[in-house]
C-alpha positions as CSV (number, residue, x, y, z in Angstrom):
1,X,0.0,0.0,0.0
2,X,1.2,3.6,-0.7
3,X,1.8,6.0,2.1
4,X,-1.4,7.1,3.5
5,X,-2.2,10.6,5.1
6,X,-4.8,9.1,7.3
7,X,-5.0,6.0,9.4
8,X,-6.3,3.1,7.6
9,X,-8.8,0.7,9.5
10,X,-9.0,-2.8,8.2
11,X,-12.5,-4.2,8.7
12,X,-15.0,-6.8,7.4
13,X,-17.6,-5.8,4.9
14,X,-21.2,-6.7,5.0
15,X,-23.6,-7.6,2.1
16,X,-25.9,-5.1,0.6
17,X,-24.8,-1.6,1.6
18,X,-21.1,-2.0,2.8
19,X,-20.7,-0.9,6.4
20,X,-19.2,-2.0,9.5
21,X,-20.9,-4.8,11.5
22,X,-18.6,-6.6,13.6
23,X,-18.0,-5.9,17.3
24,X,-14.2,-5.9,17.6
25,X,-13.6,-3.5,14.8
26,X,-16.3,-1.3,16.0
27,X,-14.4,-0.7,19.3
28,X,-11.6,0.7,17.1
29,X,-13.9,2.6,14.8
30,X,-15.8,4.1,17.9
31,X,-12.5,5.5,19.1
32,X,-11.7,6.9,15.7
33,X,-15.2,8.7,15.4
34,X,-15.1,9.8,19.1
35,X,-11.6,11.4,18.9
36,X,-12.6,12.8,15.3
37,X,-9.5,11.1,13.9
38,X,-9.5,10.9,10.1
39,X,-9.5,7.6,8.7
40,X,-10.3,5.4,5.7
41,X,-11.6,1.9,5.8
42,X,-10.0,-1.0,3.8
43,X,-12.5,-3.8,3.3
44,X,-11.1,-7.4,3.7
45,X,-13.5,-10.4,3.1
46,X,-12.7,-13.1,5.5
47,X,-10.3,-15.3,3.4
48,X,-8.5,-12.3,2.5
49,X,-7.6,-11.1,6.1
50,X,-4.5,-13.3,6.8
51,X,-2.9,-13.0,3.2
52,X,-3.3,-9.2,3.2
53,X,-2.0,-8.5,6.7
54,X,0.8,-11.0,6.3
55,X,1.7,-9.2,3.0
56,X,2.0,-5.9,5.3
57,X,4.8,-7.5,7.5
58,X,2.5,-7.9,10.4
59,X,3.4,-10.8,12.8
60,X,0.7,-13.1,14.0
61,X,-1.3,-12.8,17.1
62,X,0.7,-14.5,19.8
63,X,-0.9,-17.5,21.4
64,X,-1.1,-15.8,24.6
65,X,-3.4,-13.2,23.2
66,X,-6.4,-15.8,23.3
67,X,-7.2,-14.7,19.6
68,X,-8.5,-17.7,17.5
69,X,-6.8,-16.5,14.3
70,X,-3.3,-15.8,13.5
71,X,-4.3,-12.6,11.7
72,X,-7.4,-10.5,12.6
73,X,-9.4,-7.4,12.5
74,X,-9.4,-4.7,13.6
75,X,-5.9,-3.7,12.4
76,X,-4.9,-0.3,11.7
77,X,-2.0,1.3,9.7
78,X,-0.9,4.6,11.0
79,X,0.3,7.3,8.6
80,X,3.8,6.5,9.4
81,X,3.3,3.0,7.9
82,X,3.1,1.3,11.4
83,X,0.6,-1.4,11.7
84,X,-1.2,-2.5,14.9
85,X,-3.4,-5.4,15.3
86,X,-5.8,-6.3,18.1
87,X,-8.2,-4.0,19.5
88,X,-6.8,-3.5,23.0
89,X,-3.2,-2.6,21.6
90,X,-4.9,-0.2,19.0
91,X,-6.8,1.4,21.9
92,X,-3.6,2.1,23.8
93,X,-1.8,3.3,20.9
94,X,-4.6,5.6,19.7
95,X,-4.9,7.0,23.3
96,X,-1.0,7.8,23.6
97,X,-1.1,9.7,20.2
98,X,-4.6,11.3,20.5
99,X,-5.2,11.7,24.2
100,X,-8.3,14.1,23.9
101,X,-11.1,13.3,24.6
102,X,-9.7,10.5,27.0
103,X,-11.0,6.9,26.8
104,X,-10.3,6.1,30.5
105,X,-8.4,3.0,29.6
106,X,-7.7,2.8,33.4
107,X,-11.1,2.7,34.6
108,X,-11.9,-0.4,36.6
109,X,-15.3,-0.5,34.8
110,X,-13.3,-1.4,31.7
111,X,-12.6,-5.0,32.9
112,X,-16.0,-5.7,34.0
113,X,-17.9,-4.4,30.9
114,X,-15.5,-6.8,28.9
115,X,-16.3,-9.7,31.4
116,X,-20.1,-9.3,31.3
117,X,-20.3,-9.0,27.5
118,X,-18.0,-12.1,27.3
119,X,-20.6,-14.0,29.5
120,X,-23.3,-12.9,27.3
121,X,-21.5,-13.8,24.1
122,X,-20.6,-17.2,25.3
123,X,-24.3,-17.9,26.7
124,X,-25.6,-16.9,23.0
125,X,-22.8,-18.3,20.8
126,X,-24.8,-21.1,19.2
127,X,-27.7,-18.7,18.7
128,X,-26.1,-15.6,17.4
129,X,-23.2,-17.3,15.1
130,X,-25.5,-19.1,12.7
131,X,-27.1,-15.9,12.0
132,X,-24.1,-14.0,10.7
133,X,-23.4,-15.8,7.4
134,X,-27.2,-15.5,6.7
135,X,-27.8,-11.8,7.4
136,X,-24.4,-10.2,7.0
137,X,-21.8,-11.7,4.8
138,X,-21.0,-11.7,1.1
139,X,-20.5,-14.9,-0.7
140,X,-16.7,-15.6,-0.1
141,X,-16.9,-14.7,3.5
142,X,-20.1,-16.7,4.0
143,X,-18.3,-19.8,2.7
144,X,-15.2,-19.2,4.7
145,X,-17.3,-18.4,8.1
146,X,-19.4,-21.6,7.5
147,X,-16.4,-24.0,7.0
148,X,-14.3,-22.4,9.8
149,X,-17.0,-22.5,12.3
150,X,-18.2,-26.1,11.3
151,X,-14.5,-27.4,12.1
152,X,-14.8,-25.4,15.3
153,X,-18.2,-26.7,16.4
154,X,-18.1,-30.2,14.7
155,X,-21.3,-29.6,12.7
156,X,-22.7,-27.1,10.1
157,X,-24.1,-23.8,11.1
158,X,-27.7,-24.9,10.4
159,X,-27.5,-28.0,12.6
160,X,-25.8,-26.0,15.2
161,X,-28.6,-23.4,15.1
162,X,-31.2,-26.2,15.1
163,X,-29.7,-28.5,18.1
164,X,-28.0,-25.8,20.1
165,X,-29.4,-22.6,19.4
166,X,-32.8,-22.6,21.2
167,X,-34.7,-20.7,23.9
168,X,-32.6,-21.9,26.8
169,X,-29.7,-19.8,25.7
170,X,-31.7,-16.5,26.0
171,X,-32.7,-18.1,29.6
172,X,-28.9,-18.4,30.6
173,X,-28.0,-15.1,29.2
174,X,-30.7,-13.0,30.7
175,X,-29.2,-12.7,34.2
176,X,-26.1,-11.4,32.8
177,X,-27.8,-9.1,30.6
178,X,-29.7,-7.7,33.5
179,X,-26.4,-7.3,35.3
180,X,-25.3,-5.1,32.4
181,X,-28.5,-3.0,33.0
182,X,-27.5,-2.6,36.6
183,X,-24.1,-1.7,35.7
184,X,-25.3,1.2,33.4
185,X,-27.7,2.4,36.0
186,X,-25.0,2.5,38.8
187,X,-23.7,5.8,37.9
188,X,-26.9,7.4,36.3
189,X,-26.3,6.4,32.7
190,X,-26.6,6.5,29.9
191,X,-22.9,5.6,29.7
192,X,-21.2,3.3,32.4
193,X,-19.3,6.3,33.9
194,X,-22.6,8.4,33.8
195,X,-22.6,11.3,31.4
196,X,-19.0,10.7,30.2
197,X,-18.2,8.4,27.3
198,X,-15.4,5.7,28.1
199,X,-13.8,2.9,26.2
200,X,-15.8,0.4,28.3
201,X,-18.9,1.8,26.6
202,X,-17.5,0.7,23.2
203,X,-17.5,-3.0,24.1
204,X,-21.4,-2.6,24.6
205,X,-22.0,-0.1,21.9
206,X,-20.1,-2.2,19.2
207,X,-22.0,-5.4,20.4
208,X,-25.4,-3.6,20.3
209,X,-24.6,-2.2,16.9
210,X,-23.8,-6.0,15.7
211,X,-27.1,-7.2,17.1
212,X,-28.9,-4.3,15.3
213,X,-27.3,-5.1,12.0
214,X,-28.1,-8.7,12.4
215,X,-31.7,-8.2,12.6
216,X,-34.2,-11.0,13.4
217,X,-35.4,-9.3,16.5
218,X,-32.0,-9.9,18.3
219,X,-31.3,-6.2,19.3
220,X,-34.9,-6.0,20.6
221,X,-34.5,-9.0,22.9
222,X,-31.6,-7.4,24.5
223,X,-33.2,-4.1,25.0
224,X,-36.4,-6.0,26.5
225,X,-34.1,-7.7,29.0
226,X,-32.2,-4.5,29.9
227,X,-33.8,-1.1,28.8
228,X,-30.7,0.6,29.8
229,X,-28.8,-1.0,26.8
230,X,-31.4,0.9,24.4
231,X,-30.6,4.2,26.2
232,X,-26.9,3.7,25.7
233,X,-27.4,2.9,22.1
234,X,-29.6,5.9,21.5
235,X,-27.0,8.1,23.2
236,X,-24.3,6.7,20.9
237,X,-25.9,7.3,17.6
238,X,-23.6,10.1,16.7
239,X,-20.6,7.9,17.1
240,X,-22.3,5.3,14.8
241,X,-22.8,7.5,11.8
242,X,-19.5,7.0,10.1
243,X,-19.6,3.3,9.4
244,X,-17.8,3.0,6.1
């Protein structure tokens, strides 16, 4: 790639109008939007992520990072050519270079937001994952997603949804979603720290937008369980405008 004057954000496209949908890249995109940092998006279909990022000389994710793929998005390329992969590393780098407005990366609420959201996504994995190729992905990414997740779960996505994607998953997720609602109420909302935006919010906002893009009533089910999530999403609409 030629020298860029803006940050380049590598992200996954969606079918239909090409716009951001996946939660982890949204965490980075929300930082860029919140801090008004100029950037462009370079779209990579799932099977193109590894070869393209590898071609930029980026080392693979280390095993201790706990990331399932050697190469992943979000990845950014800074104007000086430096490439950074992994949303946490990107957040730290952007906060160092662009400190205002602050992300409050040292707030204890950040770890709690990550933990609570992780609990929800684990409970609903077999409900939500089969919807992704059906509702969001272009053909090459759809094939890749189905094949790799079939290897991971030992069955096709359709079977996974049919056999393990039932209502019991929503029942298991409800207590954790309600805890998130309590978490958002603790300092008065609509954000986790009250009136001030922080990086902890971006975990939840990115996930909520993912649910919204997915359709099939998923977002509405979350808001029904914790109305505070709807308030957070509505308060964040301006940060979601730039999505391509």
